C-alpha positions in Angstrom: -14.5 4.3 25.9 -15.4 6.6 23.1 -18.8 6.1 21.5 -17.5 4.8 18.1 -15.3 2.3 19.9 -18.2 1.3 22.0 -20.3 0.6 18.9 -17.5 -1.4 17.4 -17.0 -3.6 20.5 -20.8 -4.1 20.8 -20.9 -5.0 17.1 -18.0 -7.4 17.4 -19.6 -9.1 20.4 -22.8 -9.6 18.4 -20.7 -10.8 15.5 -21.8 -8.0 13.2 -19.8 -8.3 9.9 -19.9 -4.5 9.5 -18.2 -4.1 12.9 -15.5 -6.6 11.8 -15.0 -4.7 8.5 -14.7 -1.4 10.4 -12.2 -2.8 12.9 -10.1 -4.2 10.0 -10.2 -0.8 8.2 -9.2 1.1 11.4 -6.5 -1.2 12.7 -5.2 -3.5 10.0 -2.1 -1.3 9.3 -1.2 -1.1 13.0 -1.6 -4.8 13.5 0.3 -5.6 10.3 3.1 -3.3 11.4 3.5 -4.9 14.7 3.3 -8.5 13.4 5.8 -7.6 10.6 8.3 -6.2 13.1 8.1 -9.4 15.2 8.2 -11.9 12.3 10.2 -10.2 9.6 13.1 -12.4 8.5 11.5 -15.4 10.3 8.5 -16.2 8.1 7.2 -15.3 4.6 5.0 -12.2 3.8 2.1 -14.6 3.3 2.6 -16.0 6.8 2.6 -12.5 8.2 -0.6 -11.8 6.4 -2.1 -15.0 7.7 -1.1 -14.1 11.3 -2.9 -10.7 10.8 -6.0 -12.6 9.7 -5.7 -14.8 12.7 -5.7 -11.8 15.0 -9.0 -10.6 13.5 -10.5 -14.1 13.7 -9.4 -14.2 17.4 -11.0 -10.8 18.0 -14.2 -12.0 16.3 -14.4 -15.0 18.5 -13.1 -13.6 21.8 -14.4 -10.0 22.0 -16.2 -11.0 25.2 -12.7 -11.2 26.8 -12.0 -7.5 26.2 -12.2 -5.4 29.4 -12.6 -1.7 28.6 -11.3 -0.7 32.1 -7.9 -2.2 31.2 -7.4 -0.2 28.0 -8.7 0.6 24.5 -9.9 -2.0 22.0 -7.0 -1.1 19.8 -4.6 -1.9 22.6 -6.3 -5.2 23.2 -6.0 -6.0 19.5 -2.3 -5.2 19.5 -1.8 -7.5 22.5 -3.6 -10.3 20.6 -1.4 -9.5 17.6 1.8 -9.6 19.7 1.1 -13.0 21.2 -0.1 -14.4 17.8 3.1 -13.2 16.2 5.3 -14.5 19.0 3.6 -17.9 18.7 4.3 -17.8 15.0 7.9 -16.9 15.6 8.4 -19.8 18.0 6.9 -22.2 15.5 8.7 -20.7 12.6 5.5 -19.8 10.7 
């Protein structure tokens, strides 16, 4: 894990708001893009944005579940996003 990612993960695990802000700045567009691809035409833009927010909330509360040996933090966030979006798709929003 590269040093900056290590700082972010450590900050998220300590629930440092600066780490959350940095994570959002770095990965929001990737997460939005994935969620949008899954949910477009199924839910409103506001629901997509809410799903993206839910991904960051889940990361904030579940960072201890991240396992660096299994992949990057970005990959872990995208997996969270995928499953949040699929849950939203099944429920219709």
